[in-house]
C-alpha positions as CSV (number, residue, x, y, z in Angstrom):
1,M,16.2,14.3,-21.7
2,N,14.1,16.0,-19.1
3,K,14.0,14.5,-15.8
4,I,10.9,11.9,-15.0
5,R,8.4,13.1,-12.3
6,V,8.4,10.3,-9.4
7,S,6.2,10.5,-6.7
8,A,6.8,7.8,-3.7
9,V,5.1,7.4,-0.5
10,S,6.0,9.2,3.4
11,Y,5.2,5.8,5.0
12,T,8.3,3.4,6.5
13,N,7.3,0.6,4.2
14,T,8.6,2.8,1.3
15,Y,11.7,3.7,3.1
16,P,13.8,1.0,1.8
17,F,12.9,1.9,-1.8
18,L,13.7,5.7,-1.5
19,N,17.2,4.5,0.1
20,G,17.9,2.7,-2.6
21,I,16.7,5.4,-5.2
22,R,18.9,8.2,-3.2
23,K,21.9,6.0,-3.3
24,S,21.8,5.2,-7.2
25,K,22.6,7.0,-10.0
26,V,19.0,7.1,-11.2
27,M,18.7,10.2,-8.6
28,D,20.1,12.4,-11.4
29,Q,17.5,11.2,-13.7
30,I,14.2,12.2,-11.5
31,D,12.6,14.9,-9.9
32,L,11.1,13.0,-6.7
33,S,8.3,13.9,-4.5
34,V,7.2,12.1,-1.2
35,D,3.6,12.1,-0.3
36,Y,1.0,9.8,1.4
37,P,-0.3,7.1,-0.6
38,S,-3.9,8.7,-2.3
39,A,-2.1,11.9,-2.6
40,C,0.6,10.2,-4.6
41,A,-2.0,8.2,-7.0
42,Q,-3.5,11.6,-7.6
43,K,-0.2,13.1,-9.0
44,V,-0.1,10.0,-11.5
45,I,-3.5,10.1,-12.5
46,D,-3.4,14.2,-13.1
47,D,-0.1,14.1,-15.0
48,E,1.5,15.9,-12.2
49,A,4.3,13.1,-12.1
50,D,5.5,10.4,-14.7
51,M,5.3,7.5,-12.1
52,G,4.9,6.8,-8.7
53,I,4.4,3.8,-5.9
54,I,0.6,4.3,-6.4
55,P,-2.3,2.3,-4.6
56,T,-3.5,-0.9,-6.4
57,A,-7.0,0.3,-6.6
58,A,-6.2,3.6,-8.5
59,L,-5.2,1.4,-11.5
60,L,-9.2,1.6,-12.2
61,S,-8.6,5.8,-12.7
62,L,-5.7,5.4,-15.1
63,P,-7.1,4.9,-19.0
64,E,-3.5,3.8,-19.6
65,Y,-0.8,2.8,-17.2
66,Y,2.3,0.5,-17.4
67,I,3.5,-1.5,-14.1
68,N,7.4,-0.8,-14.0
69,T,9.8,-2.5,-11.8
70,D,10.0,-6.2,-10.3
71,F,8.8,-4.6,-6.8
72,C,5.7,-3.5,-4.9
73,I,4.8,-3.1,-1.5
74,G,3.3,-6.3,-0.4
75,T,2.6,-9.3,1.5
76,E,2.4,-12.8,1.8
77,G,0.0,-12.8,4.7
78,A,-0.4,-10.6,8.1
79,V,1.2,-7.4,6.8
80,D,1.0,-5.5,10.3
81,S,0.4,-2.0,9.0
82,V,-3.1,-2.3,7.4
83,F,-5.8,-2.6,9.6
84,I,-9.6,-2.3,10.5
85,F,-9.6,-1.5,14.2
86,S,-12.9,-2.2,15.7
87,N,-14.9,-1.9,19.0
88,K,-17.3,-4.6,17.9
89,P,-16.3,-8.2,16.6
90,I,-16.6,-8.1,13.0
91,N,-19.5,-9.9,12.6
92,E,-21.3,-7.1,14.6
93,V,-19.8,-4.4,12.8
94,K,-23.0,-1.9,11.0
95,T,-20.7,1.4,10.5
96,L,-17.4,1.6,9.0
97,K,-15.1,4.8,8.7
98,L,-12.5,4.9,6.1
99,D,-9.1,6.1,5.8
100,K,-8.6,9.2,3.9
101,Q,-5.1,8.7,3.2
102,S,-6.0,5.3,1.7
103,R,-7.7,4.2,-1.6
104,T,-6.3,0.4,-1.6
105,S,-6.5,-0.5,1.9
106,N,-10.2,1.0,1.8
107,G,-11.5,-0.9,-1.1
108,L,-10.0,-4.4,0.6
109,A,-11.8,-3.7,3.7
110,R,-15.0,-3.3,1.8
111,V,-14.1,-6.0,-0.3
112,L,-13.6,-8.4,2.7
113,L,-16.5,-7.4,4.2
114,K,-18.8,-7.6,1.5
115,N,-17.4,-11.3,0.4
116,Y,-15.7,-12.7,3.1
117,W,-17.5,-11.5,6.2
118,K,-21.0,-11.1,4.5
119,R,-21.5,-7.6,6.4
120,D,-23.8,-4.9,4.8
121,V,-21.8,-1.9,6.3
122,Q,-22.8,2.0,6.2
123,L,-19.5,4.1,5.5
124,I,-19.4,6.7,7.5
125,T,-17.5,10.1,6.5
126,D,-18.6,12.6,9.0
127,D,-15.7,13.2,11.5
128,G,-18.4,13.9,14.4
129,V,-20.0,10.1,14.0
130,E,-18.5,7.4,15.8
131,P,-18.4,4.2,13.7
132,D,-18.0,0.6,15.0
133,A,-15.0,0.1,13.0
134,Y,-12.3,2.2,11.0
135,V,-9.5,1.6,8.6
136,L,-5.9,2.6,9.2
137,I,-3.3,2.2,7.5
138,G,0.6,3.0,7.6
139,D,2.9,4.5,10.4
140,R,0.0,6.0,12.2
141,T,-1.0,2.2,13.1
142,F,2.5,1.1,14.9
143,G,2.3,0.3,18.6
144,K,-1.8,0.7,18.3
145,K,-2.7,-3.0,17.9
146,N,-3.1,-3.3,21.8
147,T,-5.1,-0.2,22.4
148,V,-8.1,-1.2,20.0
149,P,-10.4,-4.5,21.2
150,Y,-10.8,-6.0,17.7
151,V,-8.0,-6.0,15.3
152,Y,-8.4,-7.4,11.7
153,D,-5.3,-7.4,10.0
154,L,-6.4,-7.0,5.9
155,G,-3.1,-8.9,4.5
156,K,-3.7,-11.9,6.9
157,E,-7.6,-11.5,6.2
158,W,-7.3,-11.2,2.5
159,F,-5.0,-14.5,2.4
160,D,-7.7,-16.4,4.6
161,F,-10.2,-15.6,1.8
162,T,-8.3,-15.9,-1.3
163,G,-5.0,-18.3,-0.4
164,L,-3.4,-15.5,-2.4
165,P,-0.7,-12.7,-1.3
166,F,-1.4,-8.9,-1.7
167,A,0.3,-6.3,-3.5
168,F,-1.0,-2.9,-1.9
169,A,1.1,-0.6,-4.2
170,L,3.0,-0.7,-7.5
171,W,5.3,1.0,-9.3
172,V,3.2,2.5,-12.5
173,S,3.7,5.3,-15.0
174,N,0.9,6.9,-17.1
175,K,3.2,6.6,-20.0
176,K,5.8,4.3,-21.5
177,L,9.4,5.1,-20.1
178,P,12.4,4.8,-21.6
179,E,13.7,0.9,-21.1
180,S,17.4,2.0,-19.9
181,F,15.6,4.2,-16.9
182,V,13.3,1.4,-16.2
183,K,16.4,-0.9,-15.6
184,D,17.9,1.5,-13.4
185,F,15.4,2.4,-11.6
186,N,14.9,-1.4,-10.9
187,D,18.5,-1.8,-10.1
188,A,17.9,1.2,-7.6
189,L,15.1,-0.7,-5.5
190,A,17.1,-4.2,-5.8
191,Y,19.7,-2.6,-3.8
192,G,17.1,-1.0,-1.1
193,V,15.1,-4.3,-0.8
194,A,18.6,-6.1,-0.4
195,H,19.3,-3.6,2.7
196,A,15.7,-2.9,4.1
197,T,17.0,-2.9,7.6
198,D,19.8,0.1,6.7
199,V,16.7,2.6,7.1
200,I,15.8,1.6,10.8
201,E,18.2,3.4,12.7
202,G,16.6,6.7,14.1
203,L,13.2,5.7,13.8
204,P,11.0,6.3,16.4
205,E,10.3,3.2,18.9
206,F,6.4,2.2,19.6
207,E,5.3,-0.5,22.1
208,G,4.9,-4.3,20.6
209,F,6.5,-3.0,17.3
210,D,9.2,-4.4,15.5
211,Y,10.8,-2.6,12.6
212,T,13.3,-5.7,11.8
213,K,10.1,-8.0,11.4
214,Y,8.1,-5.6,9.9
215,L,10.2,-4.7,7.1
216,T,11.8,-8.2,6.4
217,A,8.9,-10.4,7.3
218,H,5.5,-8.9,7.3
219,L,6.5,-6.8,4.1
220,D,7.1,-9.2,1.0
221,F,8.7,-6.3,-1.8
222,H,8.7,-8.9,-4.9
223,L,6.2,-8.3,-7.4
224,T,5.5,-12.2,-8.0
225,D,3.1,-13.6,-10.7
226,K,0.9,-15.1,-7.6
227,K,0.7,-10.9,-6.3
228,R,-0.1,-10.0,-10.2
229,E,-3.0,-12.8,-10.0
230,A,-4.1,-11.1,-6.8
231,V,-4.2,-7.5,-8.5
232,Q,-6.9,-8.9,-10.9
233,R,-8.6,-10.7,-8.5
234,Y,-8.8,-7.3,-6.3
235,L,-9.8,-5.0,-9.1
236,G,-12.7,-7.7,-10.0
237,Y,-13.9,-7.5,-6.4
238,L,-13.6,-3.7,-6.8
239,K,-15.7,-3.3,-9.3
240,D,-18.3,-5.2,-8.6
241,L,-18.7,-3.0,-5.2
242,D,-20.4,-0.1,-7.3
């Protein structure tokens, strides 16, 4: 059988998954590549990968998809790595710059601005223009919360808006994969999640950022029924943006 092409994300939130994969027999069955979230999604969309941990928003760009495994990049509230950083209170924001590495978080920011905060904002794409606020995700947010006047954790804000958890990224394939492979892959992820803190040693330190708390309290890796409900709710809001 040809190896299954798997695309994963190069952020700390995916390290437990990668650790589980690399320590399992599934490594012999895959060609693994690692990239930032929006590029990971594009590989699955373009059939350059068979499966990836892709941003939830990218589901709308796939004519056919299968959500594999019992795991996701999710949260039950504050996620501590997906933010709107702002120079003004959110009710005064008029311009927003999106994160080029993101799909889901950009969409989530826009959904919340429209439906929760009731703000009609202009999206800024010109690097030469200073926006009122900007979306930033992943490791680039570590240690940054205390350097910006106003900080909005989008996991927490979504929970306050809907009462639901959130899944930022899902293990999705663009074709049906062999059941035996999906089981082996799921088992690998389960090991990684059960040993999430194993990946911390050697990571760079950031003032005010706690890796253990991030990986075991802020992140929730289990794809529950509530997270599946949140995915559908979010996609519905996303469709209404355009």
